[in-house]
N, C-alpha and C positions, 0 to 999 in steps of 0.2 A: 488195620483193615486194608485190604486191597480194593481199589476202586476202578471202575470202568467208565469211560466217557461214552456218551451217546450223542451223536451229532447229525444234524440234518441241515442242508443248505437250501436257501431260496435264492436262485440266481436270476437277476433281472438283465435280460439281453435286449438292448435297444435295436429294433429291426431297421435294416438299412434301406428303408423306402425313401423316395424323394419327397413324399407328402405325408401328412399325419394320418392317424388311424381313422378319424371320422371327419376330416376336413381336407381341403386342398392346400392348406398352408405349408410352407417349406419346412424341412427338418434340418437344414444345413447348420453345422456347428459354428459358433463364433460370431453370429450376427449381433448387431447392436441390440441391447435389451428391448423387449416388447415390440420388435419390428416383424416378428414371424408368428404373431398370435392373431388369428382372425376372429370373427364374431362367434363362430362355433366353439373355438377353444376358450373364449372368454365367457361362454355360457350366457350370452345376451338373450333377452326374451325373443321368442318367435323363431329361433333357429333350430334346425334338426340335424342330427348326426347322420352321415352316410358312410357305410363301412368300406374301407379300402381293400379291394380284392387281392392286391399283392401281399398284404399282411397275412391273409388266410393261407395263401400259397406258401409263404415262408414258414408259417407255423406247421403246416402239414409236412414240409420238407424235413423239419427237425423231428417231428414225430416218427416219420418213416425211418430216419437215420438211427433212432434209438429203439427201433423195433417196437414201437408203442401202438396202442389202440388209437385210431383216429375217430373222434366223435362225429358220427354222421349227422347228428343234430346237437348243436351247442347253443347256449343261451347267454346273452350279455345281461349283466345285472348292475344295479346301482349300489355302490359301496359308500355309505353315507358317513362323512366325518367333516369336521370343520378344521381348516388350516388356511392361513392367509394366501398360500400359493396354489390353493385349489378353488378356482373362481366359481365353479358351479355349486360347491358345497357337497358334491359327491364325485366319486371316480367311477367311470364306466369300466367294469372288469367282468370276469367270468367266475361263477361260484360253483353251483351244483353240477352243471354240465359244461366242462371245459372242452376245448377243441382237441387236446391231446390227453389221452389217458395213460394207463400204466405202461412203462417201458423199462429198459435196462441199459446200463453202460458198463463196460469192463475197463477198470483202471489198472495200471501197472505200479507196483510198490517199489520202494528203494532196493529191496533184496531180490528183485527180479520176479517175484510172484505176482499173480493177478488176483483181482477181487471184483465180483459183480456187485454194482450198486444199483438199487432200484430207483427208477424215476416214478414218483407218485402221479404227477400230472404236469402239464405245461399249459398255461392259459394266457389268453390275450387280454391286454388292458391298456389304458392310456396313462402316460406319465403325467405327473403333476408339474407345476412350475418350480422355480428355484428361489429360495430366500437368500438374500445377500446381506451379510452383516459387516464385512470388513470396511467398506467405503462410506459407511453411514454412522456418524457418531451419535450414539443413543437411539438410533432408529434402525429399521430393517427395510431394505429395498426388495421389491418383488419383480422378478423377471419371468414373464410367462411364455417366453419363446419355446420352452421345452414342453409346455402344457399340450397334451394331445399327441405327443410323439409315441409311436407304437412300441409297446414292450411285450416280450414273451417272458413270463415268469415261470421258471423251471424249478419245480419242487422235488427234492430228493426224498427217498425213504430215510428213516433214521438208521442207516446202515454203516455210517462212518464211525470209526472208533478212536481216531487220533487227529490232531491238527494236520499232520503230514498226509493222511488219507484225504482229508478235506481239500487240501491244496492240490493233490493229484487229480481229484475229481473235478475241481474247478478248472484246472488247466486243460483237462480232457474236453470239458464242455466248451471252453473258449476255442480250442483247436477245431472242434467240430463245427461250431457256428461260423467260424472263419472259412473253413473248407466249403461249407454250403453257401458262403457269401451272403448270409442273411444278417450278419452283424459284424462290425469291424473290430469288436473286442477291445476297443480303446478304453482302458481303465482310467487313464488320466482325465479323459473328457467325460467320464461317467456313463459311457454307453455299455459298460459291462461291470456290474457290481453285485454284491451279494449280502444277504442277511444270514447269520448263522444261529441256529437253535442248538443250545448246548445244555446237557444235563449230565449228572453222574449218578452211579448206583454201585452198590457193593458187587464185586465180581461174582458171577454166578447167578445173580438176581435177574429175573425175567421182567419184572415190573419196571417201568421207566420212572426216573426221578423227576422232580420239578424242573422245568427248563426255563432258561433265560434266553431272550432273543437279542443278538447284537446286530444293530442296524447299519446298513450302507457302508460296508468295508470295501475299499476300492483298490487294493493291491494284494498280491499273493503273500507278500511278506507280512502285511498287517493282518491278513486272515489267520495266518499261523500264530502270530503273536497274540492276537485277541483271543483266539480259542484256547491257547495254552494258559493265558492269564485267567480266563474264566473257569477253566477246569480246576486250577489251583485254588481260586477264590472259593468255589463251591465246596471243594474237599475240606479246606481249612474251616469253613463255616460249619459244615456237618460234624467234623471231628471236634469242634469246639462246643458242640451241643446246640448249635443254632439250626435254623431251617432256611432253605432256599425259597425265595419269593419269586413267583412267576411275574416277570417284568420285561420291559424293553430297555436295553442298555446301549450306550454309545461307547465306541473305542476311541480313547485319547491317545493318538500316536506319539505325541510329545512326551507323555508320561508313561506310555507303554501299559496302560491299564483300562479296564472298562468301568463305566460309572452309570448309575441309575438315571434313566430318562423319564420313564412313566410306567405305570402299572400296565401289564400286558392286556390288550383288548381281546375279547372273544368274538367269534363270528356274529353273535347276537348284538354286540355293541354297534356293529356297522349297519344293522337293519337292512340286510341285503333283500332286494326284490327285483324281479325282471324289469329291465328298462322298457317302459312302454313305447319309446320312440324307435326301438330296434326290433325287427322281427327275428325269430330264431334262425340260426345259420344252418343251412343244409349243405352237406358235401356229398356228391354222388360218386359212384365207383368209376365212371368214365373220367371225371375230372381228376380224381385221385390217381388213376393210372397214368394220366398225363404228367402229373407232378412227379410220380415215381420214376418215370422215364427220363426226367430232367436231372435226377440226382447225379452228382459227380462220383468218382471213385472215392470212397471214404477212407479215413486215415488207417484203420486197422487192415483193410483189404490192400491198401497201397503198401503198407509195411511188409505184409506177407509176400506181395509180388516182388518188391525190391530184394528181399532175401532170396527168393527162388530165381528170379530173372537175372539179377546182377551178382548173386553169390555174396551178398553183404552179410555181416554179422547182425544179430538182432539189435544190438546197440546202435550201430551205424544206420541201419534202416529206420530205427525209431527217431533218431536225430534228424535225418534227412526228410522224413515225412511229418515232422512236427508242424509244418505249415505247408499249405498248398503251393505257395510261391516258391519255397525252398525246394520242394520235391520236383516241381516243374523245371526249375533252374538246373538241378542236378541232372535230370534226364537229358536236358539240352546240352549240358557240358559233356556228359558221357558220350553222347552221339557225336559231338564235334571233335572229341579226342580220339575217335576211332575205336571206341570200345574199351578204353582203359578204366574199367569200373572202379577198382579199388583206389587207384591214383586220383581219379576224379573225385571220389568220396572224400579222400584225405584233404584235397585242396579246397573243396567246397566247405567242409566242416572246419578246416584249419585257417589258413591265411585269408581266404575270402571272407569267412564269417567274422574273423578278428577285425578286418578292415571295415566291414559294415558297422560293427559295434563301435569302433574307434571314431568314425565319422558320423555315427548315428543316422545311417541311411537305410532306406528300404531297398529291396533288391531291384525294383524297377527304376530307381533313380541313381544307381551306382555307375561309375565310369567304365567298369569292366563287364562286358556282356558275356553270355554263355559261349558264343563262338570264339571270343578272344581268349577266354580261360581254357577252352578246349584246345585251341591252337598252341598255347603255352605247354599244356600237358603232352601234346604230341611231340614237341621238341625235347621234353625230358625223356619220353619213352624211346625216341630214336637216337638218344645219346648226343644230340646236338649241343645240349647244355646239361650241366649237373643240377641236382636238386638245390644246391646252395646258390648257384648262379640264377636259378629260376626265381628265387625270392627277390633278387635284384631286379630281374625283368618284370616281375609282377608289380613291384613298387613303381617302376617307371610307367607301366601300363596304367596303374591307378592314378598317376599324376597326369595322364593324358598325352603321353609321348608316342602313342601308336600301338600297333599290335606286336606280338612276340617276335615275329620274324624281322620286322623293321628295326626293332630295338636291339636284337642280337647282332644284326648286320651293322647298324650304326655305331654300336659301342664295342664291336669286336669281341663278343662274348662267347664265340663258338668254342665248344669243348675240344681239347687236344686229344685226339684218339690215335695219333700216329705213334706207334710203339717206339720207333727210333728217337723221336723228339722227346718223349717222356724219359727214355733210358738215358739220354744225354744229360737231362737235368738231374736225374737220380745220381749219375756218376759224379757230377759237380758237387752235389750236396754231401755225398759220402766222402769225397776227397777233402771237403772243407771241415768235416767233423770226425776225424780219425778216432778220437777218444770215445765218442759215443758209439761208434761202430764196434770198437773193442769191447765196450761194456755190454752191448747188445749180444755180441757173439759169446760173451761170458755168461749169458743167461738172463740178462735184464731185458725181457721181452717187451716191457711197457714202453721202451724207447721207440718202438715202431711208430707210435703216435707222433713222436717228435719229428721223425723223418718225413712222415706223411705231411705234417704241418709245414715243414720247410719247403717241400716240393710244391705244395699248393701255393705257398707264399711266392715262390719264384715264378710260378706259372699264372699268378693272379687268380687262382682258384679254377683254372680252366682244364687241368689234367683230369682225364676220366678216372674217377675213384676206383672202379673195379680193376682197370688195367694197372693203375698206379700201385695198388696193394699187392697185386700178383707179381709185378716186376720188381718191386722193392724187396719183398720177401725172398724172391729168387736170388737177387744180388747179395743180400745180407747173409743168406745161408750158404752161399757158394764158397 
């Protein structure tokens, strides 16, 4: 039997506010345990939550960016369950009336085709604390710094049909929230994570199978592996005559498998009811228009503009607009280079990106700024240096030796464009290699590369490649 996977993701994006959703406590990552949890976060008697206005603005920005319905009236509810890192015994969330309703997102697949994925809803809620097991022998430590941190839970429709589609969707959401600057998307720190709902059904069947939920997956690689494992597990179970149980599962990255955690709760298990301490949230048209006017240029629109304005391929435009920082950097480099659009794209995506990855640096912290890289590209374009020498200059720039012009001058790296000087070196190389000249003239054309290499070696790579090839062929064929 041929099987089809049905996948939906619940992505938890930690909103980049300075204070928590219902209190003034700080949200900074990495503080000493339990130093950023105030009386409201701890659920102490007599305290009342006060909604953070910035949280609402960020949620509306996301809703507008995915062309979603914005709930003019949304309600906060209490989601009741017991866990040691949930001090109040309930989580304040949104249930029946969320801030963001139905929307959509277009993802690009590996074969270049696109697919529209429905967004069911996005609702606001507070994060729970964190249970720590590693440092406590036979005990569990509780850190409540994260309790009350604002989350936007983004729920997709069950429109995804493979692990690769799920990863493409998750990457697109991450890129979008980073563009909007409402979440830093840091998966290592847990500020961007997801739960995956996975089921399988016979191909052609319209009815959904029984789903399992895989909790808190915090990397793209693990999302793909966890979903693929779960699909195979369910297929093997069904083909062996068994049944899939609706449950919550954990992904064990060390073993590369999912394992049962608990039976899956239904909404009724949480006993949702409107929080009596929080009034319904009302969003009016004037305020929403204000939020709409603050939206930046979004990734898809920026990609289209890069293709039209700079003549870039769809692939290059997609890479360069994958993050807002990279797109801004490319545009600054292109401007500084005097409009060398393609050359600027190649350098930003190539040597520059490789150097960032090697040193694990963010664009804002790297030693080569856009003006410096643009200046280097200008020297390639005006034939002051060759592309090969440019790599040497770039390395020196990265090491902090100055801008392109000063390095070229200091190291004597200017390209030789004097035809007479290049001809003189060619004559010396041909005279020193009569046997190879004879073989070339007898039809061994591949020896051209040998002569080019010898001239480049003699000129320390400074001969202009175009002139060199033209003069060399002329002399060899005369």
